[in-house]
Gaussian input, Z-matrix of N, CA and C with variables (Angstrom, degrees):
# hf/3-21g

backbone

0 1
 N
 C     1     B1
 C     2     B2     1     A1
 N     3     B3     2     A2     1     D1
 C     4     B4     3     A3     2     D2
 C     5     B5     4     A4     3     D3
 N     6     B6     5     A5     4     D4
 C     7     B7     6     A6     5     D5
 C     8     B8     7     A7     6     D6
 N     9     B9     8     A8     7     D7
 C    10    B10     9     A9     8     D8
 C    11    B11    10    A10     9     D9
 N    12    B12    11    A11    10    D10
 C    13    B13    12    A12    11    D11
 C    14    B14    13    A13    12    D12
 N    15    B15    14    A14    13    D13
 C    16    B16    15    A15    14    D14
 C    17    B17    16    A16    15    D15
 N    18    B18    17    A17    16    D16
 C    19    B19    18    A18    17    D17
 C    20    B20    19    A19    18    D18
 N    21    B21    20    A20    19    D19
 C    22    B22    21    A21    20    D20
 C    23    B23    22    A22    21    D21
 N    24    B24    23    A23    22    D22
 C    25    B25    24    A24    23    D23
 C    26    B26    25    A25    24    D24
 N    27    B27    26    A26    25    D25
 C    28    B28    27    A27    26    D26
 C    29    B29    28    A28    27    D27
 N    30    B30    29    A29    28    D28
 C    31    B31    30    A30    29    D29
 C    32    B32    31    A31    30    D30
 N    33    B33    32    A32    31    D31
 C    34    B34    33    A33    32    D32
 C    35    B35    34    A34    33    D33
 N    36    B36    35    A35    34    D34
 C    37    B37    36    A36    35    D35
 C    38    B38    37    A37    36    D36
 N    39    B39    38    A38    37    D37
 C    40    B40    39    A39    38    D38
 C    41    B41    40    A40    39    D39
 N    42    B42    41    A41    40    D40
 C    43    B43    42    A42    41    D41
 C    44    B44    43    A43    42    D42
 N    45    B45    44    A44    43    D43
 C    46    B46    45    A45    44    D44
 C    47    B47    46    A46    45    D45
 N    48    B48    47    A47    46    D46
 C    49    B49    48    A48    47    D47
 C    50    B50    49    A49    48    D48
 N    51    B51    50    A50    49    D49
 C    52    B52    51    A51    50    D50
 C    53    B53    52    A52    51    D51
 N    54    B54    53    A53    52    D52
 C    55    B55    54    A54    53    D53
 C    56    B56    55    A55    54    D54
 N    57    B57    56    A56    55    D55
 C    58    B58    57    A57    56    D56
 C    59    B59    58    A58    57    D57
 N    60    B60    59    A59    58    D58
 C    61    B61    60    A60    59    D59
 C    62    B62    61    A61    60    D60
 N    63    B63    62    A62    61    D61
 C    64    B64    63    A63    62    D62
 C    65    B65    64    A64    63    D63
 N    66    B66    65    A65    64    D64
 C    67    B67    66    A66    65    D65
 C    68    B68    67    A67    66    D66
 N    69    B69    68    A68    67    D67
 C    70    B70    69    A69    68    D68
 C    71    B71    70    A70    69    D69
 N    72    B72    71    A71    70    D70
 C    73    B73    72    A72    71    D71
 C    74    B74    73    A73    72    D72
 N    75    B75    74    A74    73    D73
 C    76    B76    75    A75    74    D74
 C    77    B77    76    A76    75    D75
 N    78    B78    77    A77    76    D76
 C    79    B79    78    A78    77    D77
 C    80    B80    79    A79    78    D78
 N    81    B81    80    A80    79    D79
 C    82    B82    81    A81    80    D80
 C    83    B83    82    A82    81    D81
 N    84    B84    83    A83    82    D82
 C    85    B85    84    A84    83    D83
 C    86    B86    85    A85    84    D84
 N    87    B87    86    A86    85    D85
 C    88    B88    87    A87    86    D86
 C    89    B89    88    A88    87    D87
 N    90    B90    89    A89    88    D88
 C    91    B91    90    A90    89    D89
 C    92    B92    91    A91    90    D90
 N    93    B93    92    A92    91    D91
 C    94    B94    93    A93    92    D92
 C    95    B95    94    A94    93    D93
 N    96    B96    95    A95    94    D94
 C    97    B97    96    A96    95    D95
 C    98    B98    97    A97    96    D96
 N    99    B99    98    A98    97    D97
 C   100   B100    99    A99    98    D98
 C   101   B101   100   A100    99    D99
 N   102   B102   101   A101   100   D100
 C   103   B103   102   A102   101   D101
 C   104   B104   103   A103   102   D102
 N   105   B105   104   A104   103   D103
 C   106   B106   105   A105   104   D104
 C   107   B107   106   A106   105   D105
 N   108   B108   107   A107   106   D106
 C   109   B109   108   A108   107   D107
 C   110   B110   109   A109   108   D108
 N   111   B111   110   A110   109   D109
 C   112   B112   111   A111   110   D110
 C   113   B113   112   A112   111   D111
 N   114   B114   113   A113   112   D112
 C   115   B115   114   A114   113   D113
 C   116   B116   115   A115   114   D114
 N   117   B117   116   A116   115   D115
 C   118   B118   117   A117   116   D116
 C   119   B119   118   A118   117   D117
 N   120   B120   119   A119   118   D118
 C   121   B121   120   A120   119   D119
 C   122   B122   121   A121   120   D120
 N   123   B123   122   A122   121   D121
 C   124   B124   123   A123   122   D122
 C   125   B125   124   A124   123   D123
 N   126   B126   125   A125   124   D124
 C   127   B127   126   A126   125   D125
 C   128   B128   127   A127   126   D126
 N   129   B129   128   A128   127   D127
 C   130   B130   129   A129   128   D128
 C   131   B131   130   A130   129   D129
 N   132   B132   131   A131   130   D130
 C   133   B133   132   A132   131   D131
 C   134   B134   133   A133   132   D132
 N   135   B135   134   A134   133   D133
 C   136   B136   135   A135   134   D134
 C   137   B137   136   A136   135   D135
 N   138   B138   137   A137   136   D136
 C   139   B139   138   A138   137   D137
 C   140   B140   139   A139   138   D138
 N   141   B141   140   A140   139   D139
 C   142   B142   141   A141   140   D140
 C   143   B143   142   A142   141   D141
 N   144   B144   143   A143   142   D142
 C   145   B145   144   A144   143   D143
 C   146   B146   145   A145   144   D144
 N   147   B147   146   A146   145   D145
 C   148   B148   147   A147   146   D146
 C   149   B149   148   A148   147   D147
 N   150   B150   149   A149   148   D148
 C   151   B151   150   A150   149   D149
 C   152   B152   151   A151   150   D150
 N   153   B153   152   A152   151   D151
 C   154   B154   153   A153   152   D152
 C   155   B155   154   A154   153   D153
 N   156   B156   155   A155   154   D154
 C   157   B157   156   A156   155   D155
 C   158   B158   157   A157   156   D156
 N   159   B159   158   A158   157   D157
 C   160   B160   159   A159   158   D158
 C   161   B161   160   A160   159   D159
 N   162   B162   161   A161   160   D160
 C   163   B163   162   A162   161   D161
 C   164   B164   163   A163   162   D162
 N   165   B165   164   A164   163   D163
 C   166   B166   165   A165   164   D164
 C   167   B167   166   A166   165   D165
 N   168   B168   167   A167   166   D166
 C   169   B169   168   A168   167   D167
 C   170   B170   169   A169   168   D168
 N   171   B171   170   A170   169   D169
 C   172   B172   171   A171   170   D170
 C   173   B173   172   A172   171   D171
 N   174   B174   173   A173   172   D172
 C   175   B175   174   A174   173   D173
 C   176   B176   175   A175   174   D174
 N   177   B177   176   A176   175   D175
 C   178   B178   177   A177   176   D176
 C   179   B179   178   A178   177   D177
 N   180   B180   179   A179   178   D178
 C   181   B181   180   A180   179   D179
 C   182   B182   181   A181   180   D180
 N   183   B183   182   A182   181   D181
 C   184   B184   183   A183   182   D182
 C   185   B185   184   A184   183   D183
 N   186   B186   185   A185   184   D184
 C   187   B187   186   A186   185   D185
 C   188   B188   187   A187   186   D186
 N   189   B189   188   A188   187   D187
 C   190   B190   189   A189   188   D188
 C   191   B191   190   A190   189   D189
 N   192   B192   191   A191   190   D190
 C   193   B193   192   A192   191   D191
 C   194   B194   193   A193   192   D192
 N   195   B195   194   A194   193   D193
 C   196   B196   195   A195   194   D194
 C   197   B197   196   A196   195   D195
 N   198   B198   197   A197   196   D196
 C   199   B199   198   A198   197   D197
 C   200   B200   199   A199   198   D198
 N   201   B201   200   A200   199   D199
 C   202   B202   201   A201   200   D200
 C   203   B203   202   A202   201   D201
 N   204   B204   203   A203   202   D202
 C   205   B205   204   A204   203   D203
 C   206   B206   205   A205   204   D204
 N   207   B207   206   A206   205   D205
 C   208   B208   207   A207   206   D206
 C   209   B209   208   A208   207   D207
 N   210   B210   209   A209   208   D208
 C   211   B211   210   A210   209   D209
 C   212   B212   211   A211   210   D210
 N   213   B213   212   A212   211   D211
 C   214   B214   213   A213   212   D212
 C   215   B215   214   A214   213   D213
 N   216   B216   215   A215   214   D214
 C   217   B217   216   A216   215   D215
 C   218   B218   217   A217   216   D216
 N   219   B219   218   A218   217   D217
 C   220   B220   219   A219   218   D218
 C   221   B221   220   A220   219   D219
 N   222   B222   221   A221   220   D220
 C   223   B223   222   A222   221   D221
 C   224   B224   223   A223   222   D222
 N   225   B225   224   A224   223   D223
 C   226   B226   225   A225   224   D224
 C   227   B227   226   A226   225   D225
 N   228   B228   227   A227   226   D226
 C   229   B229   228   A228   227   D227
 C   230   B230   229   A229   228   D228

   B1=1.4720
   B2=1.4992
   B3=1.2905
   B4=1.4941
   B5=1.5060
   B6=1.2985
   B7=1.5021
   B8=1.5513
   B9=1.3300
   B10=1.4916
   B11=1.5244
   B12=1.2848
   B13=1.4721
   B14=1.5519
   B15=1.3064
   B16=1.4535
   B17=1.4645
   B18=1.3346
   B19=1.4497
   B20=1.5038
   B21=1.2850
   B22=1.4811
   B23=1.5237
   B24=1.3076
   B25=1.4123
   B26=1.5765
   B27=1.3079
   B28=1.4796
   B29=1.5572
   B30=1.2644
   B31=1.4718
   B32=1.5073
   B33=1.3459
   B34=1.4050
   B35=1.5109
   B36=1.3367
   B37=1.4491
   B38=1.5540
   B39=1.3419
   B40=1.4803
   B41=1.5188
   B42=1.2917
   B43=1.4689
   B44=1.5597
   B45=1.3552
   B46=1.4895
   B47=1.5155
   B48=1.3187
   B49=1.4512
   B50=1.5332
   B51=1.3874
   B52=1.4732
   B53=1.5231
   B54=1.2929
   B55=1.4685
   B56=1.5275
   B57=1.3299
   B58=1.4678
   B59=1.5080
   B60=1.3348
   B61=1.4977
   B62=1.5046
   B63=1.3475
   B64=1.4548
   B65=1.5627
   B66=1.2850
   B67=1.4947
   B68=1.5137
   B69=1.3149
   B70=1.4915
   B71=1.5515
   B72=1.2980
   B73=1.4635
   B74=1.4834
   B75=1.3251
   B76=1.4417
   B77=1.5385
   B78=1.3577
   B79=1.4545
   B80=1.5262
   B81=1.3664
   B82=1.4398
   B83=1.5471
   B84=1.3142
   B85=1.4671
   B86=1.5343
   B87=1.2992
   B88=1.4165
   B89=1.5125
   B90=1.3530
   B91=1.4532
   B92=1.5234
   B93=1.3664
   B94=1.4104
   B95=1.5301
   B96=1.3287
   B97=1.4594
   B98=1.5182
   B99=1.3554
   B100=1.5113
   B101=1.4839
   B102=1.3574
   B103=1.4470
   B104=1.4945
   B105=1.3350
   B106=1.4956
   B107=1.4662
   B108=1.3291
   B109=1.4425
   B110=1.5259
   B111=1.2867
   B112=1.4655
   B113=1.5918
   B114=1.2846
   B115=1.4872
   B116=1.5304
   B117=1.3697
   B118=1.4622
   B119=1.5443
   B120=1.2954
   B121=1.4689
   B122=1.5423
   B123=1.3295
   B124=1.4383
   B125=1.5124
   B126=1.3023
   B127=1.4778
   B128=1.5020
   B129=1.2821
   B130=1.4902
   B131=1.5409
   B132=1.3260
   B133=1.4682
   B134=1.5284
   B135=1.3297
   B136=1.4838
   B137=1.5209
   B138=1.2995
   B139=1.4261
   B140=1.5035
   B141=1.3401
   B142=1.4541
   B143=1.5225
   B144=1.2931
   B145=1.4674
   B146=1.5088
   B147=1.3680
   B148=1.4476
   B149=1.5057
   B150=1.3302
   B151=1.4267
   B152=1.5202
   B153=1.3395
   B154=1.4593
   B155=1.5307
   B156=1.3145
   B157=1.4517
   B158=1.4711
   B159=1.3627
   B160=1.4687
   B161=1.5427
   B162=1.3709
   B163=1.4648
   B164=1.5082
   B165=1.3473
   B166=1.4161
   B167=1.5631
   B168=1.2986
   B169=1.4780
   B170=1.5227
   B171=1.2746
   B172=1.4836
   B173=1.5298
   B174=1.2969
   B175=1.4694
   B176=1.5050
   B177=1.3267
   B178=1.4595
   B179=1.4992
   B180=1.3047
   B181=1.4226
   B182=1.5780
   B183=1.3539
   B184=1.3965
   B185=1.5421
   B186=1.3598
   B187=1.4435
   B188=1.5323
   B189=1.3517
   B190=1.4408
   B191=1.5227
   B192=1.3704
   B193=1.4422
   B194=1.5450
   B195=1.3219
   B196=1.4407
   B197=1.5273
   B198=1.3185
   B199=1.4153
   B200=1.5047
   B201=1.2929
   B202=1.4913
   B203=1.5477
   B204=1.2987
   B205=1.4536
   B206=1.4497
   B207=1.3258
   B208=1.4815
   B209=1.5156
   B210=1.3288
   B211=1.4686
   B212=1.5240
   B213=1.3623
   B214=1.5057
   B215=1.4998
   B216=1.3248
   B217=1.4642
   B218=1.5606
   B219=1.2861
   B220=1.4925
   B221=1.4743
   B222=1.3107
   B223=1.4919
   B224=1.4954
   B225=1.2965
   B226=1.5293
   B227=1.5549
   B228=1.2897
   B229=1.4535
   B230=1.4899
   A1=110.02
   A2=117.54
   A3=119.75
   A4=109.55
   A5=117.06
   A6=120.88
   A7=109.97
   A8=119.10
   A9=120.73
   A10=108.45
   A11=122.58
   A12=123.54
   A13=109.25
   A14=116.29
   A15=117.43
   A16=112.30
   A17=117.35
   A18=121.52
   A19=113.51
   A20=116.77
   A21=121.43
   A22=109.74
   A23=117.13
   A24=119.64
   A25=112.92
   A26=116.81
   A27=115.81
   A28=109.98
   A29=116.73
   A30=118.94
   A31=109.79
   A32=119.88
   A33=119.64
   A34=108.82
   A35=116.18
   A36=121.70
   A37=107.36
   A38=115.89
   A39=116.84
   A40=114.37
   A41=117.91
   A42=122.69
   A43=113.45
   A44=114.39
   A45=119.69
   A46=114.09
   A47=118.06
   A48=121.00
   A49=109.93
   A50=116.88
   A51=120.29
   A52=107.18
   A53=113.91
   A54=118.53
   A55=111.31
   A56=112.09
   A57=120.06
   A58=109.76
   A59=115.13
   A60=117.56
   A61=113.56
   A62=118.73
   A63=121.23
   A64=110.26
   A65=115.25
   A66=119.58
   A67=110.19
   A68=118.14
   A69=122.37
   A70=106.78
   A71=121.59
   A72=121.63
   A73=110.76
   A74=118.04
   A75=122.69
   A76=108.94
   A77=116.00
   A78=119.73
   A79=112.22
   A80=114.79
   A81=118.94
   A82=107.70
   A83=118.38
   A84=119.11
   A85=110.95
   A86=119.41
   A87=121.94
   A88=113.33
   A89=114.71
   A90=118.13
   A91=114.71
   A92=116.68
   A93=121.09
   A94=112.69
   A95=116.22
   A96=121.11
   A97=114.55
   A98=114.13
   A99=119.93
   A100=109.84
   A101=119.22
   A102=119.72
   A103=110.75
   A104=114.85
   A105=121.05
   A106=115.41
   A107=120.79
   A108=124.21
   A109=109.16
   A110=117.11
   A111=122.24
   A112=106.20
   A113=114.11
   A114=118.60
   A115=109.42
   A116=112.85
   A117=119.34
   A118=105.53
   A119=115.57
   A120=121.96
   A121=107.90
   A122=117.45
   A123=119.36
   A124=109.47
   A125=116.76
   A126=122.55
   A127=111.22
   A128=116.92
   A129=121.81
   A130=109.09
   A131=116.84
   A132=117.46
   A133=112.58
   A134=117.36
   A135=120.92
   A136=112.56
   A137=121.67
   A138=122.84
   A139=110.02
   A140=116.88
   A141=116.89
   A142=117.94
   A143=116.01
   A144=121.32
   A145=109.11
   A146=114.88
   A147=121.01
   A148=109.94
   A149=119.01
   A150=124.34
   A151=112.16
   A152=116.65
   A153=119.28
   A154=106.21
   A155=115.52
   A156=122.85
   A157=109.16
   A158=117.08
   A159=121.75
   A160=110.66
   A161=111.94
   A162=115.97
   A163=107.64
   A164=115.37
   A165=124.40
   A166=108.71
   A167=118.62
   A168=120.96
   A169=109.10
   A170=121.18
   A171=121.67
   A172=110.77
   A173=117.59
   A174=120.40
   A175=111.53
   A176=118.14
   A177=120.77
   A178=109.83
   A179=122.94
   A180=123.55
   A181=110.03
   A182=115.71
   A183=117.01
   A184=113.55
   A185=114.61
   A186=118.36
   A187=112.73
   A188=115.91
   A189=117.72
   A190=113.17
   A191=115.45
   A192=119.39
   A193=108.72
   A194=117.52
   A195=121.14
   A196=111.71
   A197=117.62
   A198=122.32
   A199=114.10
   A200=115.75
   A201=123.29
   A202=107.85
   A203=119.30
   A204=123.23
   A205=111.62
   A206=118.96
   A207=122.84
   A208=112.27
   A209=119.57
   A210=121.88
   A211=112.67
   A212=119.76
   A213=116.32
   A214=111.40
   A215=121.58
   A216=124.08
   A217=106.68
   A218=119.25
   A219=122.15
   A220=108.57
   A221=122.33
   A222=124.68
   A223=110.50
   A224=118.85
   A225=122.79
   A226=109.07
   A227=119.34
   A228=120.10
   A229=114.35
   D1=142.08
   D2=176.28
   D3=-74.19
   D4=166.26
   D5=-177.95
   D6=-59.79
   D7=-39.87
   D8=-177.04
   D9=-72.18
   D10=-32.68
   D11=176.46
   D12=-70.23
   D13=-36.95
   D14=178.13
   D15=-65.71
   D16=-41.03
   D17=173.47
   D18=-61.98
   D19=-40.53
   D20=179.74
   D21=-64.25
   D22=-34.77
   D23=-172.11
   D24=-84.46
   D25=-9.36
   D26=-176.58
   D27=-123.97
   D28=34.12
   D29=171.10
   D30=-78.35
   D31=154.52
   D32=175.67
   D33=-116.56
   D34=131.64
   D35=-176.56
   D36=-79.61
   D37=154.86
   D38=174.62
   D39=-56.85
   D40=-25.20
   D41=176.82
   D42=-75.88
   D43=-4.06
   D44=174.16
   D45=94.81
   D46=-3.99
   D47=-178.32
   D48=-92.35
   D49=159.40
   D50=172.73
   D51=-63.23
   D52=133.18
   D53=-178.33
   D54=-114.12
   D55=148.96
   D56=175.73
   D57=-127.24
   D58=149.05
   D59=-171.33
   D60=-77.73
   D61=-16.67
   D62=178.36
   D63=-153.96
   D64=168.97
   D65=177.76
   D66=-66.94
   D67=-36.33
   D68=-179.42
   D69=-67.17
   D70=-43.83
   D71=179.18
   D72=-64.55
   D73=-38.28
   D74=-179.30
   D75=-63.74
   D76=-46.53
   D77=-179.30
   D78=-62.62
   D79=-39.07
   D80=-178.30
   D81=-67.67
   D82=-40.00
   D83=177.68
   D84=-65.87
   D85=-37.60
   D86=177.22
   D87=-56.02
   D88=-46.31
   D89=177.43
   D90=-60.99
   D91=-33.86
   D92=178.03
   D93=-79.03
   D94=-48.27
   D95=-174.73
   D96=-74.42
   D97=-33.14
   D98=-175.06
   D99=-130.23
   D100=64.77
   D101=-179.07
   D102=-62.45
   D103=136.25
   D104=-179.45
   D105=80.23
   D106=-13.55
   D107=-179.31
   D108=-87.45
   D109=151.18
   D110=179.78
   D111=-93.45
   D112=103.71
   D113=179.09
   D114=-115.11
   D115=154.15
   D116=-177.00
   D117=-129.44
   D118=135.17
   D119=177.13
   D120=-92.21
   D121=139.42
   D122=179.60
   D123=-146.20
   D124=149.04
   D125=-178.29
   D126=-75.32
   D127=135.81
   D128=178.89
   D129=-70.54
   D130=130.57
   D131=-178.81
   D132=-73.61
   D133=-15.16
   D134=-174.96
   D135=-106.33
   D136=-9.18
   D137=-177.66
   D138=-155.42
   D139=164.24
   D140=-178.69
   D141=-81.48
   D142=40.11
   D143=-177.22
   D144=-112.72
   D145=174.49
   D146=174.87
   D147=-120.62
   D148=149.59
   D149=178.42
   D150=-125.82
   D151=173.34
   D152=178.31
   D153=-119.71
   D154=147.18
   D155=175.25
   D156=-145.83
   D157=155.19
   D158=174.34
   D159=-98.77
   D160=-3.40
   D161=-177.38
   D162=-77.58
   D163=147.21
   D164=176.02
   D165=-75.61
   D166=138.02
   D167=-176.34
   D168=-62.93
   D169=-39.17
   D170=179.87
   D171=-61.68
   D172=-43.69
   D173=-179.50
   D174=-66.96
   D175=-40.71
   D176=176.18
   D177=-62.99
   D178=-40.72
   D179=-179.28
   D180=-67.14
   D181=-34.54
   D182=177.11
   D183=-63.59
   D184=-42.99
   D185=178.48
   D186=-67.19
   D187=-37.56
   D188=177.03
   D189=-63.23
   D190=-41.73
   D191=-179.52
   D192=-66.60
   D193=-40.93
   D194=178.19
   D195=-58.59
   D196=-48.39
   D197=178.76
   D198=-61.93
   D199=-34.04
   D200=-177.67
   D201=-70.02
   D202=-35.44
   D203=176.14
   D204=-71.02
   D205=-36.24
   D206=-178.44
   D207=-78.09
   D208=-24.30
   D209=-177.19
   D210=-60.01
   D211=-45.17
   D212=179.68
   D213=-68.29
   D214=-27.41
   D215=177.79
   D216=-66.09
   D217=-43.05
   D218=-178.05
   D219=-66.13
   D220=-39.78
   D221=-179.50
   D222=-66.88
   D223=-32.68
   D224=-177.98
   D225=-71.98
   D226=-21.26
   D227=-177.59
   D228=-76.94

């Protein structure tokens, strides 16, 4: 990796996760850091960075929807 790519790959997001400057950089890092693993790049909801996860997008959406439904129930108690 060139010096600029090394710097791009080791930024830290305000949310505390490893941050990447673009989706392409995140995918490139995934191939290097996790060879053979199925990784997905996603945009950080709190900052203009990209992160990596091994979680399937459909499964993450299911959990998020489930928690959103339960949140009003918890507030009512």
